[in-house]
mmCIF file as Biopython writes it, N, C-alpha, C and O atoms, coordinates in Angstrom:
data_model
#
loop_
_atom_site.group_PDB
_atom_site.id
_atom_site.type_symbol
_atom_site.label_atom_id
_atom_site.label_alt_id
_atom_site.label_comp_id
_atom_site.label_asym_id
_atom_site.label_entity_id
_atom_site.label_seq_id
_atom_site.pdbx_PDB_ins_code
_atom_site.Cartn_x
_atom_site.Cartn_y
_atom_site.Cartn_z
_atom_site.occupancy
_atom_site.B_iso_or_equiv
_atom_site.auth_seq_id
_atom_site.auth_asym_id
_atom_site.pdbx_PDB_model_num
ATOM 1   N N  . MET A ? 1  ? 21.837  23.742 17.435  1.0 0.0 1  A 1 
ATOM 2   C CA . MET A ? 1  ? 22.926  23.788 16.416  1.0 0.0 1  A 1 
ATOM 3   C C  . MET A ? 1  ? 22.330  23.854 15.263  1.0 0.0 1  A 1 
ATOM 4   O O  . MET A ? 1  ? 21.137  23.617 15.076  1.0 0.0 1  A 1 
ATOM 5   N N  . LEU A ? 2  ? 23.261  24.231 14.308  1.0 0.0 2  A 1 
ATOM 6   C CA . LEU A ? 2  ? 23.049  24.189 12.985  1.0 0.0 2  A 1 
ATOM 7   C C  . LEU A ? 2  ? 24.083  23.221 12.130  1.0 0.0 2  A 1 
ATOM 8   O O  . LEU A ? 2  ? 25.246  23.102 12.515  1.0 0.0 2  A 1 
ATOM 9   N N  . PRO A ? 3  ? 23.682  22.646 11.143  1.0 0.0 3  A 1 
ATOM 10  C CA . PRO A ? 3  ? 24.671  22.052 10.466  1.0 0.0 3  A 1 
ATOM 11  C C  . PRO A ? 3  ? 25.652  22.811 9.741   1.0 0.0 3  A 1 
ATOM 12  O O  . PRO A ? 3  ? 25.215  23.869 9.290   1.0 0.0 3  A 1 
ATOM 13  N N  . ASP A ? 4  ? 26.987  22.532 9.481   1.0 0.0 4  A 1 
ATOM 14  C CA . ASP A ? 4  ? 27.698  23.232 8.647   1.0 0.0 4  A 1 
ATOM 15  C C  . ASP A ? 4  ? 27.446  23.247 7.060   1.0 0.0 4  A 1 
ATOM 16  O O  . ASP A ? 4  ? 26.875  22.300 6.521   1.0 0.0 4  A 1 
ATOM 17  N N  . ASN A ? 5  ? 27.875  24.309 6.369   1.0 0.0 5  A 1 
ATOM 18  C CA . ASN A ? 5  ? 27.551  24.456 5.190   1.0 0.0 5  A 1 
ATOM 19  C C  . ASN A ? 5  ? 27.695  23.120 4.338   1.0 0.0 5  A 1 
ATOM 20  O O  . ASN A ? 5  ? 26.744  22.764 3.642   1.0 0.0 5  A 1 
ATOM 21  N N  . GLU A ? 6  ? 28.704  22.478 4.376   1.0 0.0 6  A 1 
ATOM 22  C CA . GLU A ? 6  ? 29.073  21.574 3.765   1.0 0.0 6  A 1 
ATOM 23  C C  . GLU A ? 6  ? 28.023  20.361 3.808   1.0 0.0 6  A 1 
ATOM 24  O O  . GLU A ? 6  ? 27.483  19.868 2.818   1.0 0.0 6  A 1 
ATOM 25  N N  . SER A ? 7  ? 27.831  19.959 5.197   1.0 0.0 7  A 1 
ATOM 26  C CA . SER A ? 7  ? 26.336  18.748 5.406   1.0 0.0 7  A 1 
ATOM 27  C C  . SER A ? 7  ? 25.210  19.530 4.527   1.0 0.0 7  A 1 
ATOM 28  O O  . SER A ? 7  ? 24.722  18.962 3.549   1.0 0.0 7  A 1 
ATOM 29  N N  . ILE A ? 8  ? 24.858  20.684 4.851   1.0 0.0 8  A 1 
ATOM 30  C CA . ILE A ? 8  ? 23.744  21.267 4.166   1.0 0.0 8  A 1 
ATOM 31  C C  . ILE A ? 8  ? 23.893  21.144 2.668   1.0 0.0 8  A 1 
ATOM 32  O O  . ILE A ? 8  ? 22.887  20.729 2.091   1.0 0.0 8  A 1 
ATOM 33  N N  . ASN A ? 9  ? 24.863  21.400 1.982   1.0 0.0 9  A 1 
ATOM 34  C CA . ASN A ? 9  ? 25.056  21.105 0.653   1.0 0.0 9  A 1 
ATOM 35  C C  . ASN A ? 9  ? 24.923  19.707 0.119   1.0 0.0 9  A 1 
ATOM 36  O O  . ASN A ? 9  ? 24.114  19.422 -0.763  1.0 0.0 9  A 1 
ATOM 37  N N  . ARG A ? 10 ? 25.827  18.750 0.737   1.0 0.0 10 A 1 
ATOM 38  C CA . ARG A ? 10 ? 25.428  17.303 0.695   1.0 0.0 10 A 1 
ATOM 39  C C  . ARG A ? 10 ? 23.938  16.900 0.772   1.0 0.0 10 A 1 
ATOM 40  O O  . ARG A ? 10 ? 23.377  16.175 -0.049  1.0 0.0 10 A 1 
ATOM 41  N N  . PHE A ? 11 ? 23.377  17.450 1.841   1.0 0.0 11 A 1 
ATOM 42  C CA . PHE A ? 11 ? 21.843  17.071 2.025   1.0 0.0 11 A 1 
ATOM 43  C C  . PHE A ? 11 ? 21.129  17.606 0.746   1.0 0.0 11 A 1 
ATOM 44  O O  . PHE A ? 11 ? 20.419  16.904 0.028   1.0 0.0 11 A 1 
ATOM 45  N N  . THR A ? 12 ? 21.352  18.713 0.575   1.0 0.0 12 A 1 
ATOM 46  C CA . THR A ? 12 ? 20.499  19.581 -0.708  1.0 0.0 12 A 1 
ATOM 47  C C  . THR A ? 12 ? 20.827  18.730 -1.920  1.0 0.0 12 A 1 
ATOM 48  O O  . THR A ? 12 ? 19.848  18.472 -2.620  1.0 0.0 12 A 1 
ATOM 49  N N  . ASN A ? 13 ? 21.976  18.245 -2.316  1.0 0.0 13 A 1 
ATOM 50  C CA . ASN A ? 13 ? 22.257  17.629 -3.602  1.0 0.0 13 A 1 
ATOM 51  C C  . ASN A ? 13 ? 21.549  16.186 -3.457  1.0 0.0 13 A 1 
ATOM 52  O O  . ASN A ? 13 ? 21.218  15.568 -4.469  1.0 0.0 13 A 1 
ATOM 53  N N  . ILE A ? 14 ? 21.375  15.779 -2.433  1.0 0.0 14 A 1 
ATOM 54  C CA . ILE A ? 14 ? 20.801  14.094 -2.438  1.0 0.0 14 A 1 
ATOM 55  C C  . ILE A ? 14 ? 19.056  14.447 -2.462  1.0 0.0 14 A 1 
ATOM 56  O O  . ILE A ? 14 ? 18.267  13.799 -3.149  1.0 0.0 14 A 1 
ATOM 57  N N  . ILE A ? 15 ? 18.739  15.371 -1.745  1.0 0.0 15 A 1 
ATOM 58  C CA . ILE A ? 15 ? 17.159  15.789 -2.010  1.0 0.0 15 A 1 
ATOM 59  C C  . ILE A ? 15 ? 16.873  16.160 -3.412  1.0 0.0 15 A 1 
ATOM 60  O O  . ILE A ? 15 ? 15.767  15.937 -3.905  1.0 0.0 15 A 1 
ATOM 61  N N  . ARG A ? 16 ? 17.820  16.711 -4.060  1.0 0.0 16 A 1 
ATOM 62  C CA . ARG A ? 16 ? 17.782  17.538 -5.324  1.0 0.0 16 A 1 
ATOM 63  C C  . ARG A ? 16 ? 17.572  16.176 -6.466  1.0 0.0 16 A 1 
ATOM 64  O O  . ARG A ? 16 ? 16.599  16.077 -7.213  1.0 0.0 16 A 1 
ATOM 65  N N  . ARG A ? 17 ? 18.693  15.205 -6.399  1.0 0.0 17 A 1 
ATOM 66  C CA . ARG A ? 17 ? 18.502  14.132 -7.191  1.0 0.0 17 A 1 
ATOM 67  C C  . ARG A ? 17 ? 17.141  13.232 -6.920  1.0 0.0 17 A 1 
ATOM 68  O O  . ARG A ? 17 ? 16.454  12.867 -7.874  1.0 0.0 17 A 1 
ATOM 69  N N  . ILE A ? 18 ? 16.759  12.862 -5.407  1.0 0.0 18 A 1 
ATOM 70  C CA . ILE A ? 18 ? 15.594  12.325 -5.230  1.0 0.0 18 A 1 
ATOM 71  C C  . ILE A ? 18 ? 14.522  12.830 -6.001  1.0 0.0 18 A 1 
ATOM 72  O O  . ILE A ? 18 ? 13.720  12.079 -6.555  1.0 0.0 18 A 1 
ATOM 73  N N  . GLU A ? 19 ? 14.457  14.239 -6.075  1.0 0.0 19 A 1 
ATOM 74  C CA . GLU A ? 19 ? 13.159  15.157 -6.400  1.0 0.0 19 A 1 
ATOM 75  C C  . GLU A ? 19 ? 13.402  14.770 -8.053  1.0 0.0 19 A 1 
ATOM 76  O O  . GLU A ? 19 ? 12.415  14.397 -8.687  1.0 0.0 19 A 1 
ATOM 77  N N  . GLU A ? 20 ? 14.596  14.854 -8.672  1.0 0.0 20 A 1 
ATOM 78  C CA . GLU A ? 20 ? 14.533  14.975 -10.051 1.0 0.0 20 A 1 
ATOM 79  C C  . GLU A ? 20 ? 14.112  13.555 -10.606 1.0 0.0 20 A 1 
ATOM 80  O O  . GLU A ? 20 ? 13.637  13.451 -11.737 1.0 0.0 20 A 1 
ATOM 81  N N  . LYS A ? 21 ? 14.325  12.334 -9.677  1.0 0.0 21 A 1 
ATOM 82  C CA . LYS A ? 21 ? 14.057  10.956 -10.169 1.0 0.0 21 A 1 
ATOM 83  C C  . LYS A ? 21 ? 12.489  10.940 -10.128 1.0 0.0 21 A 1 
ATOM 84  O O  . LYS A ? 21 ? 11.786  10.416 -10.992 1.0 0.0 21 A 1 
ATOM 85  N N  . ARG A ? 22 ? 12.025  11.600 -8.981  1.0 0.0 22 A 1 
ATOM 86  C CA . ARG A ? 22 ? 10.460  11.610 -8.763  1.0 0.0 22 A 1 
ATOM 87  C C  . ARG A ? 22 ? 9.541   12.099 -9.845  1.0 0.0 22 A 1 
ATOM 88  O O  . ARG A ? 22 ? 8.447   11.647 -10.183 1.0 0.0 22 A 1 
ATOM 89  N N  . LEU A ? 23 ? 10.317  13.266 -10.382 1.0 0.0 23 A 1 
ATOM 90  C CA . LEU A ? 23 ? 9.536   13.875 -11.470 1.0 0.0 23 A 1 
ATOM 91  C C  . LEU A ? 23 ? 9.571   13.227 -12.620 1.0 0.0 23 A 1 
ATOM 92  O O  . LEU A ? 23 ? 8.577   13.129 -13.338 1.0 0.0 23 A 1 
ATOM 93  N N  . ILE A ? 24 ? 10.870  12.654 -12.946 1.0 0.0 24 A 1 
ATOM 94  C CA . ILE A ? 24 ? 11.007  11.776 -14.238 1.0 0.0 24 A 1 
ATOM 95  C C  . ILE A ? 24 ? 9.887   10.664 -14.233 1.0 0.0 24 A 1 
ATOM 96  O O  . ILE A ? 24 ? 9.103   10.433 -15.153 1.0 0.0 24 A 1 
ATOM 97  N N  . ASN A ? 25 ? 9.980   9.903  -12.789 1.0 0.0 25 A 1 
ATOM 98  C CA . ASN A ? 25 ? 9.239   8.642  -12.842 1.0 0.0 25 A 1 
ATOM 99  C C  . ASN A ? 25 ? 7.471   9.170  -12.772 1.0 0.0 25 A 1 
ATOM 100 O O  . ASN A ? 25 ? 6.636   8.462  -13.335 1.0 0.0 25 A 1 
ATOM 101 N N  . ALA A ? 26 ? 7.156   10.111 -12.232 1.0 0.0 26 A 1 
ATOM 102 C CA . ALA A ? 26 ? 5.775   10.898 -12.716 1.0 0.0 26 A 1 
ATOM 103 C C  . ALA A ? 26 ? 5.457   11.087 -13.893 1.0 0.0 26 A 1 
ATOM 104 O O  . ALA A ? 26 ? 4.293   10.906 -14.249 1.0 0.0 26 A 1 
ATOM 105 N N  . VAL A ? 27 ? 6.488   11.520 -14.814 1.0 0.0 27 A 1 
ATOM 106 C CA . VAL A ? 27 ? 6.162   11.871 -16.272 1.0 0.0 27 A 1 
ATOM 107 C C  . VAL A ? 27 ? 6.167   10.443 -17.162 1.0 0.0 27 A 1 
ATOM 108 O O  . VAL A ? 27 ? 5.539   10.353 -18.218 1.0 0.0 27 A 1 
ATOM 109 N N  . GLN A ? 28 ? 6.927   9.385  -16.619 1.0 0.0 28 A 1 
ATOM 110 C CA . GLN A ? 28 ? 6.704   8.291  -17.044 1.0 0.0 28 A 1 
ATOM 111 C C  . GLN A ? 28 ? 5.610   7.453  -16.860 1.0 0.0 28 A 1 
ATOM 112 O O  . GLN A ? 28 ? 5.153   6.756  -17.765 1.0 0.0 28 A 1 
ATOM 113 N N  . ILE A ? 29 ? 5.156   7.490  -15.685 1.0 0.0 29 A 1 
ATOM 114 C CA . ILE A ? 29 ? 3.842   6.815  -15.174 1.0 0.0 29 A 1 
ATOM 115 C C  . ILE A ? 29 ? 2.480   7.423  -16.032 1.0 0.0 29 A 1 
ATOM 116 O O  . ILE A ? 29 ? 1.502   6.725  -16.298 1.0 0.0 29 A 1 
ATOM 117 N N  . ARG A ? 30 ? 2.629   8.918  -16.420 1.0 0.0 30 A 1 
ATOM 118 C CA . ARG A ? 30 ? 1.746   9.567  -17.063 1.0 0.0 30 A 1 
ATOM 119 C C  . ARG A ? 30 ? 1.626   8.863  -18.398 1.0 0.0 30 A 1 
ATOM 120 O O  . ARG A ? 30 ? 0.586   8.447  -18.907 1.0 0.0 30 A 1 
ATOM 121 N N  . THR A ? 31 ? 2.924   8.792  -18.911 1.0 0.0 31 A 1 
ATOM 122 C CA . THR A ? 31 ? 3.004   8.535  -20.198 1.0 0.0 31 A 1 
ATOM 123 C C  . THR A ? 31 ? 2.291   6.892  -20.576 1.0 0.0 31 A 1 
ATOM 124 O O  . THR A ? 31 ? 1.451   6.543  -21.405 1.0 0.0 31 A 1 
ATOM 125 N N  . ILE A ? 32 ? 2.948   6.265  -19.707 1.0 0.0 32 A 1 
ATOM 126 C CA . ILE A ? 32 ? 2.250   4.809  -19.393 1.0 0.0 32 A 1 
ATOM 127 C C  . ILE A ? 32 ? 0.818   4.682  -19.395 1.0 0.0 32 A 1 
ATOM 128 O O  . ILE A ? 32 ? 0.308   3.796  -20.081 1.0 0.0 32 A 1 
ATOM 129 N N  . GLU A ? 33 ? 0.054   5.522  -18.658 1.0 0.0 33 A 1 
ATOM 130 C CA . GLU A ? 33 ? -1.362  5.697  -18.528 1.0 0.0 33 A 1 
ATOM 131 C C  . GLU A ? 33 ? -1.844  6.104  -19.810 1.0 0.0 33 A 1 
ATOM 132 O O  . GLU A ? 33 ? -2.692  5.422  -20.386 1.0 0.0 33 A 1 
ATOM 133 N N  . ILE A ? 34 ? -1.256  7.440  -20.451 1.0 0.0 34 A 1 
ATOM 134 C CA . ILE A ? 34 ? -1.866  7.615  -21.907 1.0 0.0 34 A 1 
ATOM 135 C C  . ILE A ? 34 ? -1.873  6.487  -22.613 1.0 0.0 34 A 1 
ATOM 136 O O  . ILE A ? 34 ? -2.980  6.102  -22.989 1.0 0.0 34 A 1 
ATOM 137 N N  . GLU A ? 35 ? -0.804  5.757  -22.937 1.0 0.0 35 A 1 
ATOM 138 C CA . GLU A ? 35 ? -0.424  4.722  -23.916 1.0 0.0 35 A 1 
ATOM 139 C C  . GLU A ? 35 ? -1.521  3.526  -23.429 1.0 0.0 35 A 1 
ATOM 140 O O  . GLU A ? 35 ? -2.004  2.781  -24.282 1.0 0.0 35 A 1 
ATOM 141 N N  . LYS A ? 36 ? -1.888  3.391  -21.969 1.0 0.0 36 A 1 
ATOM 142 C CA . LYS A ? 36 ? -2.789  2.382  -22.009 1.0 0.0 36 A 1 
ATOM 143 C C  . LYS A ? 36 ? -3.880  2.662  -22.569 1.0 0.0 36 A 1 
ATOM 144 O O  . LYS A ? 36 ? -4.324  1.958  -23.476 1.0 0.0 36 A 1 
ATOM 145 N N  . LEU A ? 37 ? -4.511  3.762  -22.115 1.0 0.0 37 A 1 
ATOM 146 C CA . LEU A ? 37 ? -5.792  4.192  -22.485 1.0 0.0 37 A 1 
ATOM 147 C C  . LEU A ? 37 ? -5.941  4.278  -24.047 1.0 0.0 37 A 1 
ATOM 148 O O  . LEU A ? 37 ? -7.005  3.993  -24.597 1.0 0.0 37 A 1 
ATOM 149 N N  . HIS A ? 38 ? -4.880  4.662  -24.701 1.0 0.0 38 A 1 
ATOM 150 C CA . HIS A ? 38 ? -4.951  4.610  -26.250 1.0 0.0 38 A 1 
ATOM 151 C C  . HIS A ? 38 ? -5.266  3.061  -26.682 1.0 0.0 38 A 1 
ATOM 152 O O  . HIS A ? 38 ? -6.161  2.601  -27.390 1.0 0.0 38 A 1 
ATOM 153 N N  . ASP A ? 39 ? -4.282  2.490  -26.045 1.0 0.0 39 A 1 
ATOM 154 C CA . ASP A ? 39 ? -4.441  1.000  -26.593 1.0 0.0 39 A 1 
ATOM 155 C C  . ASP A ? 39 ? -5.783  0.331  -26.405 1.0 0.0 39 A 1 
ATOM 156 O O  . ASP A ? 39 ? -6.234  -0.494 -27.199 1.0 0.0 39 A 1 
ATOM 157 N N  . THR A ? 40 ? -6.422  0.754  -25.258 1.0 0.0 40 A 1 
ATOM 158 C CA . THR A ? 40 ? -7.650  0.122  -25.077 1.0 0.0 40 A 1 
ATOM 159 C C  . THR A ? 40 ? -8.861  1.036  -25.600 1.0 0.0 40 A 1 
ATOM 160 O O  . THR A ? 40 ? -9.979  0.535  -25.716 1.0 0.0 40 A 1 
ATOM 161 N N  . LEU A ? 41 ? -8.665  2.160  -25.861 1.0 0.0 41 A 1 
ATOM 162 C CA . LEU A ? 41 ? -9.923  2.924  -26.527 1.0 0.0 41 A 1 
ATOM 163 C C  . LEU A ? 41 ? -9.844  2.791  -28.056 1.0 0.0 41 A 1 
ATOM 164 O O  . LEU A ? 41 ? -10.822 2.638  -28.788 1.0 0.0 41 A 1 
ATOM 165 N N  . LEU A ? 42 ? -8.514  2.869  -28.465 1.0 0.0 42 A 1 
ATOM 166 C CA . LEU A ? 42 ? -8.831  3.114  -29.928 1.0 0.0 42 A 1 
ATOM 167 C C  . LEU A ? 42 ? -9.527  1.637  -30.532 1.0 0.0 42 A 1 
ATOM 168 O O  . LEU A ? 42 ? -10.511 1.814  -31.251 1.0 0.0 42 A 1 
ATOM 169 N N  . PRO A ? 43 ? -9.165  0.412  -30.337 1.0 0.0 43 A 1 
ATOM 170 C CA . PRO A ? 43 ? -9.628  -0.627 -30.950 1.0 0.0 43 A 1 
ATOM 171 C C  . PRO A ? 43 ? -11.479 -0.519 -30.529 1.0 0.0 43 A 1 
ATOM 172 O O  . PRO A ? 43 ? -12.243 -0.934 -31.401 1.0 0.0 43 A 1 
ATOM 173 N N  . LYS A ? 44 ? -11.945 -0.102 -29.536 1.0 0.0 44 A 1 
ATOM 174 C CA . LYS A ? 44 ? -13.335 0.039  -29.096 1.0 0.0 44 A 1 
ATOM 175 C C  . LYS A ? 44 ? -13.678 1.153  -30.071 1.0 0.0 44 A 1 
ATOM 176 O O  . LYS A ? 44 ? -14.732 0.868  -30.640 1.0 0.0 44 A 1 
ATOM 177 N N  . LEU A ? 45 ? -13.186 2.303  -30.471 1.0 0.0 45 A 1 
ATOM 178 C CA . LEU A ? 45 ? -13.519 3.225  -31.415 1.0 0.0 45 A 1 
ATOM 179 C C  . LEU A ? 45 ? -13.791 2.681  -32.722 1.0 0.0 45 A 1 
ATOM 180 O O  . LEU A ? 45 ? -14.785 2.851  -33.427 1.0 0.0 45 A 1 
ATOM 181 N N  . MET A ? 46 ? -12.515 1.845  -32.985 1.0 0.0 46 A 1 
ATOM 182 C CA . MET A ? 46 ? -12.643 1.382  -34.614 1.0 0.0 46 A 1 
ATOM 183 C C  . MET A ? 46 ? -13.471 0.367  -34.861 1.0 0.0 46 A 1 
ATOM 184 O O  . MET A ? 46 ? -13.565 -0.115 -35.990 1.0 0.0 46 A 1 
ATOM 185 N N  . ARG A ? 47 ? -14.220 -0.107 -33.741 1.0 0.0 47 A 1 
ATOM 186 C CA . ARG A ? 47 ? -15.268 -1.407 -33.822 1.0 0.0 47 A 1 
ATOM 187 C C  . ARG A ? 47 ? -16.603 -0.920 -33.642 1.0 0.0 47 A 1 
ATOM 188 O O  . ARG A ? 47 ? -17.550 -1.670 -33.879 1.0 0.0 47 A 1 
ATOM 189 N N  . GLY A ? 48 ? -16.833 0.600  -33.135 1.0 0.0 48 A 1 
ATOM 190 C CA . GLY A ? 48 ? -17.927 1.258  -32.763 1.0 0.0 48 A 1 
ATOM 191 C C  . GLY A ? 48 ? -18.580 0.846  -31.630 1.0 0.0 48 A 1 
ATOM 192 O O  . GLY A ? 48 ? -19.800 0.939  -31.491 1.0 0.0 48 A 1 
ATOM 193 N N  . GLU A ? 49 ? -17.693 0.314  -30.668 1.0 0.0 49 A 1 
ATOM 194 C CA . GLU A ? 49 ? -18.304 0.017  -29.353 1.0 0.0 49 A 1 
ATOM 195 C C  . GLU A ? 49 ? -18.400 1.388  -28.624 1.0 0.0 49 A 1 
ATOM 196 O O  . GLU A ? 49 ? -19.295 1.582  -27.802 1.0 0.0 49 A 1 
ATOM 197 N N  . VAL A ? 50 ? -17.561 2.252  -28.899 1.0 0.0 50 A 1 
ATOM 198 C CA . VAL A ? 50 ? -17.794 3.718  -28.053 1.0 0.0 50 A 1 
ATOM 199 C C  . VAL A ? 50 ? -17.694 4.551  -29.077 1.0 0.0 50 A 1 
ATOM 200 O O  . VAL A ? 50 ? -16.945 4.487  -30.051 1.0 0.0 50 A 1 
ATOM 201 N N  . ARG A ? 51 ? -18.719 5.557  -28.718 1.0 0.0 51 A 1 
ATOM 202 C CA . ARG A ? 51 ? -19.025 6.751  -29.678 1.0 0.0 51 A 1 
ATOM 203 C C  . ARG A ? 51 ? -18.532 8.026  -28.979 1.0 0.0 51 A 1 
ATOM 204 O O  . ARG A ? 51 ? -18.590 8.130  -27.754 1.0 0.0 51 A 1 
ATOM 205 N N  . VAL A ? 52 ? -18.095 8.895  -29.689 1.0 0.0 52 A 1 
ATOM 206 C CA . VAL A ? 52 ? -17.758 10.221 -29.338 1.0 0.0 52 A 1 
ATOM 207 C C  . VAL A ? 52 ? -18.754 11.291 -29.811 1.0 0.0 52 A 1 
ATOM 208 O O  . VAL A ? 52 ? -19.145 11.324 -30.978 1.0 0.0 52 A 1 
ATOM 209 N N  . LYS A ? 53 ? -19.141 12.143 -28.900 1.0 0.0 53 A 1 
ATOM 210 C CA . LYS A ? 53 ? -19.941 13.033 -29.040 1.0 0.0 53 A 1 
ATOM 211 C C  . LYS A ? 53 ? -19.190 14.201 -29.774 1.0 0.0 53 A 1 
ATOM 212 O O  . LYS A ? 53 ? -18.107 14.509 -29.277 1.0 0.0 53 A 1 
ATOM 213 N N  . ILE A ? 54 ? -19.564 14.835 -30.783 1.0 0.0 54 A 1 
ATOM 214 C CA . ILE A ? 54 ? -18.751 16.088 -31.438 1.0 0.0 54 A 1 
ATOM 215 C C  . ILE A ? 54 ? -19.819 17.150 -31.168 1.0 0.0 54 A 1 
ATOM 216 O O  . ILE A ? 54 ? -20.995 17.160 -31.529 1.0 0.0 54 A 1 
ATOM 217 N N  . ALA A ? 55 ? -19.068 18.120 -30.384 1.0 0.0 55 A 1 
ATOM 218 C CA . ALA A ? 55 ? -19.992 19.369 -30.107 1.0 0.0 55 A 1 
ATOM 219 C C  . ALA A ? 55 ? -19.746 20.374 -31.304 1.0 0.0 55 A 1 
ATOM 220 O O  . ALA A ? 55 ? -20.348 21.447 -31.342 1.0 0.0 55 A 1 
#
């Protein structure tokens, strides 16, 4: 048996909202990771604890 179209549409809408939220969360996590890297790396660069090789 196959579900009726209304059930399929409801399911699809629920999954779409979950997927949108997952993507938003992934972007937020990546942004936080970049900010954390910035906050830890920049002070070390300023103090000369880390060197960057320029090619």
